[in-house]
C-alpha positions, 0 to 999 in steps of 0.5 A, a space after each residue: 402513321 406506322 411505328 416500330 416498337 422496341 421493348 427492351 430488357 437489359 442483359 442479366 449480367 448488367 446492373 440497372 445503373 449500367 443499363 442506364 449508362 448505356 441508354 443515356 450515353 451520347 454514342 447511343 443518342 448519335 446512333 439513333 439520330 443517324 439512323 433516323 436521319 439517314 433512313 428517312 424516318 419521321 422521328 424516334 422516341 426513347 423512354 426509360 422505365 422508372 424503377 420506382 415503388 409505384 411501378 412495383 405496386 402496379 405490377 403487384 396489383 395487376 399481377 403482371 410481369 416485370 416491366 421492360 427496361 426501355 422502349 424505343 419507337 421509330 416513326 414512319 409515314 406509312 407502310 411504304 416508308 417502312 418497306 423503303 427503309 428496310 430495302 435501302 442499301 444504306 439500311 443494312 449497314 446502319 441497322 447492323 451497327 445499331 444491333 451491335 450496339 444494342 447487344 452490348 446492353 440489351 437481352 435481345 431474346 427477352 425483348 420484343 419488337 413489333 409494328 403498330 399503326 395509329 
């Protein structure tokens, strides 16, 4: 199983509540679902960081940086499925729409994108 991880940070000009509004918007859900269904991915997971005292306590205790504001995982069967998805004609248009939407509330340069294997 291959997963593309997207660890996202909100744009600095947005309040946490504004980020959450974009994150929880039905338009974003529909965009993610369309992306997964159209490109043949297995599934996706979308997780929003909790802005709670326990988070800050762990951060202080471990001396770590600020947590990401949200994480998206796109699941693929294998590396061939990733390649097939990235090379499909439909992929480019769908990914452009996804990136355009992300840029409305995500600081792309401060975010992190990578693949994992399980």
